[in-house]
C-alpha positions as CSV (number, residue, x, y, z in Angstrom):
1,M,17.1,-70.5,79.4
2,S,17.2,-70.9,83.1
3,A,14.7,-71.8,85.0
4,A,12.9,-68.4,86.4
5,G,13.4,-67.2,83.0
6,A,11.7,-70.3,81.4
7,A,8.2,-69.6,84.1
8,V,7.4,-66.6,81.7
9,A,6.6,-68.3,77.9
10,E,7.6,-66.2,74.8
11,G,4.8,-65.2,74.0
12,D,4.7,-63.2,77.3
13,E,1.6,-65.3,78.8
14,P,2.3,-66.8,82.9
15,A,4.5,-70.6,82.1
16,R,2.1,-73.1,84.3
17,G,3.2,-74.4,87.5
18,P,4.5,-73.1,90.5
19,L,7.3,-71.2,90.9
20,R,10.2,-71.6,92.7
21,P,10.0,-69.7,96.5
22,G,11.9,-66.3,96.6
23,G,14.6,-66.2,99.3
24,L,13.0,-63.0,101.1
25,L,11.8,-64.9,103.9
26,D,14.5,-66.9,103.5
27,V,17.8,-64.0,104.9
28,L,15.3,-62.7,107.2
29,G,14.8,-66.5,108.8
30,V,10.6,-64.8,109.9
31,A,9.6,-68.1,112.4
32,S,5.5,-68.2,112.8
33,V,4.3,-69.1,116.3
34,V,0.5,-69.5,117.1
35,L,-1.2,-68.7,121.1
36,G,-4.2,-70.4,121.8
37,A,-6.8,-67.2,123.8
38,D,-4.9,-68.5,126.7
39,G,-1.8,-67.7,125.8
40,R,-0.3,-71.0,125.5
41,I,1.2,-71.9,122.4
42,V,-0.5,-74.4,119.9
43,L,1.6,-74.1,117.0
44,W,5.8,-73.1,116.3
45,S,7.4,-73.0,112.9
46,P,10.9,-74.3,112.3
47,Q,11.8,-70.9,112.2
48,A,11.2,-70.5,115.6
49,E,13.7,-72.6,116.9
50,E,16.1,-71.3,115.2
51,L,15.4,-68.4,116.1
52,F,14.1,-68.4,120.1
53,G,16.7,-72.0,120.5
54,Y,13.7,-74.9,122.0
55,S,12.2,-77.0,120.0
56,A,8.2,-77.8,118.9
57,Q,8.6,-81.1,122.1
58,E,9.2,-78.1,124.5
59,A,7.6,-75.1,123.1
60,L,4.0,-76.7,122.1
61,G,1.6,-76.2,124.8
62,Q,3.5,-74.4,127.0
63,Y,3.1,-70.8,128.1
64,A,4.7,-68.0,125.0
65,A,5.8,-65.3,127.8
66,R,6.5,-67.6,130.4
67,L,9.0,-69.1,128.3
68,M,10.2,-66.5,125.8
69,V,9.9,-63.2,128.6
70,H,12.2,-62.0,131.5
71,E,9.7,-61.5,134.6
72,Q,10.3,-58.0,134.2
73,H,8.0,-57.8,131.8
74,I,6.2,-60.0,131.3
75,A,3.0,-57.3,133.1
76,L,3.3,-55.2,129.6
77,V,3.4,-58.6,127.6
78,G,0.4,-60.3,128.7
79,R,-1.5,-56.5,128.2
80,L,-0.2,-56.4,124.5
81,F,-1.8,-60.1,123.9
82,A,-5.1,-59.5,125.7
83,D,-5.4,-55.6,123.5
84,V,-5.0,-57.6,120.5
85,M,-7.1,-60.5,121.5
86,R,-10.1,-57.9,122.4
87,T,-9.6,-55.4,119.3
88,G,-8.5,-57.7,116.5
89,Q,-5.5,-54.3,116.2
90,S,-2.2,-56.1,115.3
91,W,0.2,-55.0,117.1
92,A,4.0,-54.1,115.3
93,G,7.4,-53.9,117.4
94,G,10.9,-54.1,118.6
95,F,11.0,-56.9,121.9
96,P,13.6,-58.5,124.4
97,I,13.0,-61.9,124.2
98,R,15.0,-64.9,126.3
99,H,16.7,-67.1,124.5
100,K,17.3,-71.2,125.5
101,D,20.5,-70.7,126.3
102,G,19.9,-67.4,128.7
103,G,20.6,-65.2,126.7
104,T,18.6,-62.0,125.3
105,R,17.9,-61.2,121.8
106,L,15.7,-58.7,120.4
107,V,13.5,-60.3,117.9
108,E,11.0,-57.5,115.5
109,F,7.8,-59.0,116.2
110,R,3.8,-58.6,113.6
111,N,1.2,-59.9,115.9
112,M,-2.2,-60.1,114.4
113,R,-5.5,-61.6,116.0
114,L,-6.9,-65.4,113.5
115,L,-10.4,-66.3,114.0
116,D,-11.3,-70.4,112.9
117,D,-14.2,-72.2,111.0
118,H,-15.6,-72.7,115.0
119,G,-15.0,-68.7,115.8
120,D,-12.7,-69.7,118.6
121,V,-9.7,-67.0,118.9
122,Y,-5.2,-67.5,118.2
123,A,-2.7,-65.3,118.1
124,L,-0.3,-65.3,114.8
125,G,2.9,-64.0,115.5
126,L,5.7,-63.5,112.9
127,A,9.1,-62.2,114.7
128,A,12.6,-61.8,112.7
129,D,15.9,-61.1,114.2
130,Q,15.7,-58.1,114.6
131,T,19.5,-57.1,113.5
132,T,18.5,-59.2,111.1
133,V,15.7,-57.3,109.7
134,R,17.7,-53.0,109.9
135,R,20.3,-55.1,108.1
136,L,18.4,-55.2,105.3
137,E,15.9,-51.7,106.2
138,Q,19.6,-49.9,105.8
139,D,20.5,-52.0,102.8
140,V,17.6,-51.2,100.7
141,A,17.5,-48.0,102.7
142,L,20.8,-47.2,100.8
143,S,20.2,-48.9,98.3
144,E,17.7,-46.9,97.2
145,R,18.7,-43.5,97.9
146,M,21.3,-44.3,95.9
147,V,20.6,-46.0,93.1
148,K,17.4,-42.8,92.9
149,Q,19.8,-39.6,93.2
150,S,23.0,-41.0,91.1
151,P,23.8,-39.4,87.8
152,I,24.2,-43.4,86.2
153,G,21.6,-44.8,84.8
154,Y,20.3,-48.0,86.0
155,G,17.1,-49.6,85.0
156,V,15.9,-53.0,85.7
157,L,14.1,-55.7,83.0
158,D,12.2,-58.4,83.9
159,T,13.1,-62.1,82.2
160,R,11.2,-61.0,79.3
161,L,13.1,-57.8,78.9
162,R,10.8,-55.4,79.6
163,F,11.3,-52.6,81.8
164,V,10.8,-53.2,85.1
165,S,12.2,-49.4,86.9
166,V,14.0,-46.6,86.0
167,N,15.9,-44.4,88.4
168,P,15.5,-40.7,87.3
169,A,18.3,-40.5,86.0
170,L,17.6,-43.5,82.7
171,E,14.5,-41.4,83.3
172,K,16.3,-37.5,82.1
173,T,18.6,-40.3,79.6
174,D,16.0,-41.2,77.7
175,G,13.5,-38.3,77.5
176,L,11.1,-40.6,79.1
177,T,8.8,-41.3,82.6
178,S,9.0,-44.0,84.5
179,A,5.7,-45.0,83.0
180,G,6.2,-44.9,80.0
181,H,9.2,-47.2,80.8
182,V,7.4,-50.1,82.7
183,G,6.5,-52.6,80.4
184,R,8.3,-52.2,77.4
185,T,11.2,-52.7,75.3
186,L,13.9,-51.3,74.9
187,R,13.4,-50.9,70.9
188,E,10.3,-49.1,71.7
189,V,12.8,-47.5,75.0
190,L,15.3,-46.8,72.6
191,P,14.7,-46.9,69.3
192,L,17.2,-44.8,67.5
193,V,20.4,-47.3,69.2
194,D,20.7,-50.7,68.0
195,A,18.3,-52.7,69.5
196,D,18.7,-55.7,68.5
197,A,22.8,-56.1,69.8
198,L,21.1,-54.4,73.0
199,E,19.0,-56.7,73.4
200,A,20.8,-59.6,71.8
201,A,24.1,-58.3,74.4
202,A,20.7,-58.2,77.4
203,R,19.6,-61.9,76.7
204,R,23.0,-63.9,76.6
205,V,23.4,-61.7,80.1
206,L,19.8,-63.2,81.5
207,E,20.7,-66.8,80.0
208,T,24.3,-66.9,80.6
209,G,24.8,-65.0,83.9
210,V,28.5,-63.6,82.5
211,P,27.6,-59.7,82.4
212,L,28.9,-57.3,79.7
213,V,31.0,-54.0,82.0
214,D,31.5,-51.2,79.9
215,D,30.9,-52.0,76.8
216,L,30.4,-49.8,74.2
217,L,26.7,-47.7,72.9
218,V,26.1,-45.0,70.2
219,G,24.0,-43.5,69.4
220,R,20.7,-40.4,70.0
221,T,17.4,-40.5,72.8
222,H,14.7,-39.3,73.2
223,A,16.0,-36.7,75.3
224,A,18.1,-35.8,72.1
225,P,17.5,-36.6,69.0
226,E,19.5,-34.5,66.8
227,E,23.0,-36.3,68.6
228,D,24.4,-38.5,69.1
229,R,25.7,-39.7,72.4
230,T,28.1,-42.3,73.9
231,W,27.1,-44.4,76.2
232,S,29.3,-47.4,78.7
233,L,26.8,-49.6,78.9
234,S,26.8,-52.3,81.6
235,L,24.3,-55.3,82.2
236,Y,24.7,-58.2,85.1
237,R,21.9,-61.2,86.2
238,L,19.4,-60.6,88.7
239,E,19.4,-63.2,90.9
240,D,17.1,-63.4,94.2
241,A,19.1,-65.7,97.5
242,M,17.8,-69.1,96.1
243,G,19.7,-68.8,92.7
244,N,16.0,-67.6,90.8
245,V,16.4,-65.6,88.1
246,L,14.5,-62.2,88.9
247,G,16.2,-60.4,85.4
248,V,18.8,-57.7,84.0
249,A,19.8,-55.0,85.7
250,F,21.8,-52.4,84.0
251,S,23.4,-49.5,84.3
252,L,24.3,-46.8,81.1
253,V,26.8,-43.5,81.9
254,D,27.0,-40.8,79.2
255,I,30.6,-40.6,78.3
256,T,30.5,-39.2,74.9
257,E,32.6,-36.1,76.4
258,Q,35.9,-38.3,77.0
259,H,35.0,-40.0,74.0
260,R,34.8,-37.5,72.6
261,A,38.3,-36.5,73.4
262,S,40.2,-40.1,72.8
263,V,38.3,-39.9,69.4
264,E,40.6,-36.7,69.0
265,A,43.8,-37.5,70.8
266,E,43.8,-41.3,69.0
267,A,42.8,-39.1,66.3
268,A,46.2,-36.6,67.3
269,R,48.1,-39.5,67.5
270,R,47.1,-41.0,63.5
271,R,48.1,-37.6,62.5
272,L,51.3,-37.7,64.2
273,A,52.3,-40.8,62.9
274,V,50.6,-39.8,59.0
275,V,54.1,-37.5,58.9
276,A,56.3,-39.1,60.8
277,D,56.1,-41.5,58.3
278,A,55.7,-38.5,55.9
279,S,59.0,-37.6,57.1
280,A,61.0,-40.9,56.3
281,R,58.8,-41.8,52.8
282,I,58.8,-38.1,51.4
283,G,62.0,-36.8,49.7
284,T,64.1,-40.5,49.6
285,T,65.5,-38.7,46.2
286,L,65.7,-35.6,43.8
287,E,63.1,-37.5,41.7
288,L,60.2,-35.9,40.8
289,E,57.9,-38.4,39.7
290,R,59.6,-40.6,42.9
291,T,58.6,-37.7,45.4
292,A,55.2,-36.7,44.2
293,C,54.6,-41.2,44.6
294,E,56.4,-40.9,47.5
295,L,53.2,-38.7,48.7
296,A,50.6,-40.2,47.4
297,D,51.3,-43.2,48.9
298,V,50.8,-41.9,52.5
299,A,47.9,-40.1,51.8
300,V,46.8,-42.9,49.8
301,P,44.4,-45.5,52.4
302,E,45.3,-42.8,55.6
303,L,43.8,-40.7,53.9
304,A,41.9,-41.0,50.5
305,D,40.5,-43.6,49.0
306,V,42.5,-41.8,46.1
307,A,45.4,-39.1,45.4
308,A,47.1,-37.0,42.8
309,V,49.2,-35.5,43.4
310,D,49.5,-32.2,40.2
311,L,51.7,-29.2,39.3
312,L,51.2,-26.2,37.1
313,D,53.3,-26.7,34.3
314,A,54.6,-23.2,34.1
315,V,55.5,-24.2,37.5
316,V,57.1,-28.1,36.0
317,E,59.6,-25.7,33.3
318,G,60.4,-23.5,35.8
319,R,58.7,-20.6,35.2
320,P,55.9,-18.3,37.2
321,S,53.4,-18.6,37.1
322,T,49.9,-16.5,38.2
323,L,46.5,-17.5,36.9
324,G,43.9,-14.8,37.3
325,P,40.6,-15.6,37.7
326,S,38.8,-16.1,34.6
327,E,42.5,-17.8,33.5
328,S,42.5,-22.2,32.7
329,A,45.0,-24.1,35.1
330,V,47.5,-25.7,33.1
331,I,48.1,-28.9,35.1
332,R,50.8,-31.7,34.7
333,A,49.6,-34.8,36.8
334,L,53.1,-36.7,38.4
335,A,51.5,-39.4,41.3
336,V,48.4,-40.8,41.2
337,R,47.4,-43.7,43.8
338,P,46.8,-46.3,44.0
339,E,47.1,-48.2,40.7
340,D,44.3,-50.5,40.9
341,G,42.8,-48.5,37.5
342,S,39.2,-48.6,39.4
343,D,36.6,-46.2,38.0
344,A,37.7,-42.7,40.7
345,V,41.5,-43.9,39.4
346,R,40.4,-43.8,36.2
347,A,39.0,-40.2,36.0
348,A,42.4,-39.5,37.2
349,D,44.6,-38.0,34.6
350,P,47.0,-40.4,34.7
351,P,50.5,-39.0,35.1
352,G,52.0,-37.8,32.9
353,R,49.7,-36.1,31.6
354,I,49.2,-32.2,30.5
355,A,45.8,-31.1,31.3
356,R,43.5,-27.5,30.8
357,Y,41.8,-27.8,34.0
358,A,38.6,-24.7,33.1
359,S,38.7,-21.4,35.9
360,D,35.9,-23.0,37.7
361,R,37.2,-26.0,38.6
362,L,37.9,-26.5,42.0
363,V,41.3,-28.0,41.6
364,T,41.9,-24.5,39.2
365,E,40.7,-22.6,42.2
366,C,43.2,-24.3,44.2
367,V,45.8,-23.4,42.7
368,R,44.4,-19.2,42.1
369,T,43.5,-18.4,45.7
370,G,46.2,-21.6,47.3
371,D,44.4,-21.9,49.6
372,A,42.0,-25.5,50.4
373,V,39.2,-26.4,48.6
374,L,36.8,-29.4,50.8
375,V,33.4,-30.8,50.0
376,P,32.6,-32.6,52.5
377,H,29.1,-34.3,50.8
378,V,30.2,-34.2,47.1
379,K,26.5,-33.7,45.5
380,D,26.0,-35.0,42.2
381,E,25.9,-30.8,41.4
382,D,29.3,-30.7,41.9
383,L,31.4,-33.7,40.0
384,P,31.6,-31.4,36.6
385,R,33.8,-28.7,39.4
386,I,35.8,-31.6,40.5
387,A,36.3,-33.9,37.2
388,R,38.1,-32.4,34.8
389,S,35.4,-33.5,31.7
390,P,32.3,-35.2,31.6
391,E,33.1,-38.3,30.8
392,A,36.1,-38.4,34.3
393,A,32.7,-37.2,35.7
394,G,30.8,-39.8,35.3
395,L,32.9,-42.0,36.2
396,L,33.7,-40.5,39.2
397,A,29.5,-40.6,40.2
398,R,29.6,-44.9,39.6
399,A,32.8,-44.9,41.6
400,G,31.0,-43.4,44.6
401,L,32.9,-40.1,45.2
402,H,31.1,-38.5,48.2
403,S,33.7,-36.6,49.9
404,Y,36.6,-34.5,48.5
405,L,39.5,-31.5,49.6
406,A,42.5,-30.3,47.9
407,V,44.8,-29.1,48.9
408,P,47.9,-26.7,47.8
409,L,51.3,-27.5,47.3
410,I,53.0,-24.4,48.5
411,A,57.0,-23.7,49.0
412,R,58.4,-20.3,49.2
413,G,55.9,-18.1,48.9
414,E,54.9,-20.0,45.4
415,V,52.4,-22.5,44.7
416,L,52.8,-25.4,42.7
417,G,50.4,-27.7,42.1
418,A,48.1,-28.7,44.5
419,L,47.3,-32.5,46.8
420,D,43.8,-34.0,45.1
421,L,42.1,-35.7,46.9
422,K,38.9,-39.0,47.1
423,R,37.0,-40.8,49.4
424,T,35.1,-43.0,47.7
425,R,34.8,-46.5,49.8
426,N,35.9,-44.5,53.6
427,P,31.9,-43.6,54.8
428,L,33.1,-41.0,56.3
429,P,33.4,-37.1,55.3
430,F,36.9,-35.3,55.6
431,D,36.7,-33.2,57.9
432,E,38.0,-30.3,59.4
433,D,41.5,-33.0,61.6
434,D,41.6,-34.8,57.9
435,L,42.9,-31.3,56.9
436,L,45.2,-29.9,59.4
437,L,47.0,-33.8,57.9
438,A,46.3,-32.0,55.0
439,R,48.2,-28.8,54.6
440,E,50.7,-30.2,56.9
441,L,51.7,-33.6,54.5
442,A,51.9,-31.3,51.8
443,A,54.0,-28.1,53.3
444,R,56.6,-30.6,53.8
445,A,56.0,-32.8,50.6
446,A,56.0,-29.5,48.8
447,V,59.2,-28.4,50.2
448,Q,60.7,-31.4,48.8
449,I,58.6,-31.2,45.6
450,D,59.9,-28.2,45.3
451,N,64.1,-28.9,46.1
452,A,62.9,-31.9,43.6
453,R,61.6,-29.9,40.6
454,W,65.0,-27.4,41.3
455,Y,67.4,-30.0,41.5
456,Q,65.6,-31.3,38.4
457,N,66.4,-27.8,36.5
458,A,69.7,-27.8,37.4
459,R,70.2,-31.8,35.9
460,N,68.9,-30.8,32.3
461,T,70.6,-27.3,31.5
462,A,74.6,-29.5,33.4
463,L,73.0,-32.2,30.9
464,T,72.1,-30.1,28.3
465,L,75.4,-28.2,28.7
466,Q,77.9,-31.7,28.8
467,R,76.3,-32.9,25.3
468,S,76.3,-29.2,23.4
469,L,79.9,-29.3,24.3
470,L,80.0,-33.4,22.6
471,P,80.2,-34.7,19.4
472,S,76.4,-35.8,18.9
473,H,78.2,-37.6,16.0
474,P,81.9,-39.2,15.6
475,P,83.0,-38.6,12.2
476,V,83.9,-40.7,9.6
477,T,87.6,-40.8,9.8
478,T,90.8,-43.3,7.8
479,G,90.9,-46.4,9.2
480,L,88.7,-46.5,11.8
481,E,85.4,-47.7,12.6
482,V,84.1,-45.7,15.9
483,A,81.3,-46.0,17.7
484,S,80.4,-43.6,21.3
485,R,78.1,-44.4,24.2
486,Y,77.6,-40.9,27.0
487,Q,75.5,-42.0,30.1
488,P,74.7,-38.7,32.6
489,A,75.0,-39.3,35.7
490,G,72.2,-40.0,37.7
491,A,72.3,-37.1,40.4
492,T,72.0,-32.9,39.3
493,S,75.4,-32.6,41.1
494,E,77.6,-35.4,39.8
495,V,76.6,-33.4,36.0
496,G,79.5,-32.8,33.8
497,G,82.4,-34.5,33.6
498,D,83.2,-37.1,31.5
499,W,84.0,-36.4,27.4
500,F,85.8,-37.9,24.7
501,D,86.5,-37.0,21.1
502,V,87.1,-38.1,18.3
503,I,89.3,-36.3,16.2
504,P,90.3,-36.6,12.3
505,L,94.5,-34.7,11.5
506,E,96.5,-35.5,8.6
507,G,97.5,-38.2,7.1
508,G,94.7,-40.0,7.1
509,K,95.3,-40.6,11.1
510,T,93.1,-39.3,13.8
511,A,92.9,-38.6,17.8
512,L,91.5,-40.0,20.1
513,V,90.6,-38.4,23.2
514,V,88.4,-39.6,26.9
515,G,88.9,-37.5,30.0
516,D,86.7,-37.0,32.8
517,V,86.8,-33.6,35.5
518,M,86.7,-34.1,38.4
519,G,84.5,-32.3,40.1
520,S,80.4,-32.5,39.1
521,G,77.9,-29.3,37.6
522,I,78.1,-26.8,35.6
523,S,81.5,-26.1,36.9
524,A,83.1,-29.1,35.4
525,A,80.9,-29.5,32.5
526,A,82.4,-26.1,31.8
527,T,86.0,-26.9,32.1
528,M,85.4,-30.0,30.6
529,G,84.0,-27.5,27.5
530,R,87.4,-26.4,27.6
531,L,90.1,-28.9,28.0
532,R,87.6,-30.3,24.3
533,T,88.2,-27.3,22.7
534,A,92.3,-26.9,24.1
535,T,92.6,-30.6,22.5
536,T,90.7,-30.1,19.5
537,T,93.1,-27.6,18.8
538,L,96.7,-28.9,20.2
539,A,95.5,-31.9,18.1
540,A,95.6,-30.6,14.1
541,L,99.6,-29.3,15.7
542,D,100.4,-32.9,15.1
543,L,101.9,-32.8,18.6
544,D,102.9,-36.9,20.3
545,P,100.8,-36.9,22.7
546,A,103.0,-36.7,25.4
547,R,104.1,-33.2,24.0
548,L,99.9,-32.3,24.1
549,L,99.3,-33.5,28.0
550,E,102.2,-31.5,29.6
551,H,99.9,-28.6,27.1
552,L,96.9,-29.5,28.5
553,D,98.9,-30.1,31.8
554,K,99.4,-25.9,31.9
555,T,95.7,-25.0,30.4
556,T,93.9,-26.8,33.2
557,S,96.7,-25.7,35.7
558,A,95.3,-22.2,34.7
559,L,91.2,-23.2,35.4
560,D,90.9,-22.8,39.2
561,H,92.6,-25.4,40.3
562,S,90.7,-28.1,38.4
563,I,92.0,-32.1,37.7
564,A,90.8,-34.2,35.0
565,T,92.2,-38.0,34.4
566,C,92.7,-38.0,30.0
567,V,93.6,-41.2,27.8
568,Y,94.9,-39.0,24.1
569,A,95.9,-42.3,21.3
570,V,96.5,-41.3,17.9
571,H,96.0,-43.6,15.1
572,D,98.5,-44.3,12.0
573,P,96.4,-46.2,10.2
574,H,99.2,-47.1,7.4
575,L,102.0,-47.5,10.2
576,R,98.8,-49.8,11.7
577,Q,100.0,-48.3,15.6
578,C,98.8,-46.4,17.7
579,R,100.9,-43.8,19.8
580,I,98.5,-43.1,23.2
581,A,100.3,-41.0,26.5
582,N,97.5,-41.2,29.5
583,A,97.1,-38.8,32.2
584,G,96.1,-40.9,35.4
585,H,93.4,-42.2,33.7
586,L,92.1,-46.6,33.7
587,P,94.2,-47.7,30.5
588,P,92.3,-48.3,27.0
589,A,91.5,-52.3,26.5
590,R,92.9,-53.5,23.1
591,V,90.9,-56.5,21.5
592,R,92.6,-58.2,19.0
593,P,91.3,-61.9,17.1
594,G,92.5,-64.8,18.1
595,R,94.8,-63.4,21.3
596,P,92.4,-62.9,24.9
597,P,91.2,-59.1,25.2
598,E,94.0,-57.4,27.2
599,L,94.1,-53.5,29.1
600,L,97.2,-51.7,27.7
601,D,100.3,-51.3,30.2
602,L,100.4,-47.6,30.3
603,P,102.8,-45.4,32.1
604,T,99.7,-43.4,34.3
605,G,101.3,-40.4,34.7
606,V,99.4,-38.0,36.9
607,P,96.0,-36.2,36.3
608,L,95.9,-33.2,34.1
609,G,96.6,-29.5,36.8
610,V,99.2,-30.9,38.9
611,G,101.8,-29.7,37.2
612,G,105.5,-30.6,37.1
613,V,105.7,-34.2,35.5
614,G,106.2,-35.4,32.6
615,F,103.8,-37.4,30.5
616,S,105.5,-39.9,28.5
617,T,104.4,-42.0,24.7
618,V,103.9,-45.3,24.3
619,T,103.7,-47.3,20.6
620,V,101.7,-49.7,20.4
621,D,100.7,-52.0,17.1
622,L,97.0,-51.6,16.0
623,A,95.7,-54.0,12.9
624,P,92.7,-53.9,10.3
625,G,89.9,-56.3,13.2
626,D,92.0,-55.2,16.5
627,E,89.6,-53.1,19.2
628,L,90.4,-50.4,21.3
629,V,88.3,-49.5,24.2
630,F,88.3,-46.2,25.8
631,Y,86.4,-46.0,29.3
632,T,85.3,-44.2,32.5
633,D,85.5,-44.4,36.0
634,G,81.5,-44.3,36.1
635,L,81.8,-47.5,34.1
636,V,83.6,-50.1,35.5
637,E,83.7,-49.1,39.7
638,T,81.2,-50.2,42.2
639,R,81.0,-49.3,46.4
640,R,80.9,-53.1,46.4
641,H,84.2,-54.2,44.4
642,S,86.6,-53.7,43.8
643,L,88.5,-51.6,40.5
644,D,90.8,-55.2,39.6
645,E,87.7,-57.0,40.1
646,R,86.0,-54.9,37.6
647,L,88.2,-54.5,34.8
648,A,88.4,-58.3,35.1
649,F,84.6,-58.2,34.2
650,L,85.4,-55.9,31.4
651,L,88.1,-57.5,29.8
652,T,85.3,-60.6,30.2
653,L,83.1,-59.0,27.6
654,L,85.8,-57.7,24.5
655,D,85.7,-61.7,24.0
656,D,84.5,-61.6,20.8
657,P,85.7,-59.3,18.1
658,A,83.5,-59.5,15.4
659,R,80.6,-58.0,17.2
660,P,79.2,-54.9,16.1
661,L,80.6,-52.1,17.9
662,E,77.6,-50.4,18.6
663,E,76.2,-53.6,20.5
664,T,79.9,-53.5,22.4
665,C,79.0,-50.9,23.5
666,D,75.0,-51.1,24.6
667,L,76.2,-55.0,26.4
668,L,79.2,-52.5,28.3
669,L,76.6,-50.2,29.4
670,R,73.8,-52.5,30.2
671,T,76.5,-54.4,32.0
672,L,79.4,-52.5,34.1
673,H,76.7,-49.3,34.9
674,H,75.7,-50.1,38.2
675,P,72.9,-48.3,39.9
676,D,74.1,-47.0,42.7
677,N,77.0,-45.6,41.3
678,H,75.8,-41.6,40.4
679,D,79.0,-40.6,37.9
680,D,78.3,-40.1,34.7
681,V,80.4,-42.7,31.1
682,A,81.8,-42.2,28.5
683,L,83.0,-44.8,26.1
684,L,84.5,-44.9,23.6
685,V,85.3,-48.6,20.8
686,A,87.5,-48.2,17.7
687,R,88.0,-50.3,15.6
688,A,90.6,-50.8,13.0
689,Q,90.1,-51.4,8.7
690,E,91.3,-51.7,6.5
691,L,92.1,-48.8,3.7
692,P,91.0,-49.1,0.7
């Protein structure tokens, strides 16, 4: 603590011992001169020597008027001196004085009569340079007028941090008069602000001398006890010319409106950032559940502590849904964030669960009316209307749910579901800005969710059609053990083109078919169904494979310019041979015990539907224990590897002719089907067996 601060004890009692002198008199340079009754100088201060230029030796004993006054003023000075000595009344005023250097200086005088204990009379003259006095008076007047008329609140605290003075603006701010401030502490005057922090800041400034500038202060005063205000606070240590610490001065500028505007601007910036983030993160795929998770991820923690994305179950199934005033809502939970297992998260329905919410529940109201439901301050009686069950309401109460917001997900005029938001850790309640942001997020996400919903429905339709056109289980045939797999594509537009078939023929023979219709979706699936039907019909005629492909080529050409690849093989267990023809398809692999796996060397041929080009039949041996592996390009193609590399990798996986065929199918799909390959896969593996 500074020396001046140490002059006052903590108990508010004056400290014992002398105080350091103040600096005002030193600033003024007040000179003291004492004259005897005869007008001679009897006392001469060092300040007088500095002001008038004469040393004490030169001045003492001299007539003051003759030494310091110009001749034309001597008579006037004599009369003034005589009046003071005779009447005892003081005289004050400015007078031109002759300096030792011959120049003239205007000096401000205060003259008074003195009487000693012997009854002798003296004259005391106090003098200061008039320019210095006027400058100080102007400074004081300027400071006083500025402080009194300023709209900024100013106050002065002493070294005990008690109010010494305040200006009218601070009186108005605090709702107290000047008398209501003086002698009181900050805590007593401002009980509705953080007094501990304020006093600590003032004490630091008092002790260190380091000012505090433009610090934010929020609170209430006696003038407006019901409204939070915001001020810019600055604290400065007051010192006199000698460095004595006098206390702390502070200024208080009401910046409530500017602060609110800044907060609103920051909120707007935050909303734009969240919306921009949402635009980039929501709808990266056409997967319904993933899109819902992306929406929940954006909402937490920026907007809510817990977010749930729920859709009406009828909407998920592709059916329209309208709720009457007394109807419950059947809701399917798609996503919940965070995934921390907290009470608030456990109170929400886990993803995938279908739950029925009664008509009085807030989320039901939200999806029935298509309007947001905002409960800024959740009370105990609100919890049963927020939670689905009493158990969930108990979990929300234990989690400290204090604010709730549900926003409808609306796309193309249809209510799909709701974005359900809760705050448990964030102490601020949901407000209109949060509602605006939630609506913006919900509006953007709803379109993506609706796209994903239609995508999923279309995919399911195409996939259902595709599966309905494929054999569920290959038939039991003479001399062959068969296993197959169909892996649908990961996108709606790529479902439907691949197929396989196993067709028993007369004489114990078996036709094996794998094909791929170029194109995608329901149209490709329908074309595949037609080609499969045609193949089955032609196979019954026991045609040569090349001849059969020629007929299929004509059939394909008639199907709206469709193109397809196909491998058609006929296995004869009696001859232990396969006759194979290829129409632009990838070659089958042959696996034989004791020999390395190989790709059959077949004429590639042209795809079906090109027309005008013949096909060739190749006969290959297929002894008992030998295998043929048929597949479509979705099994082996990737964006990062050449086809030759992938086919070589396929052969390395066919290293065990004794492996069960089901295991072989699983191994090939698991190892070869790359995640970034959005194409469906048909796989058919046949192993020759000994005839009974």
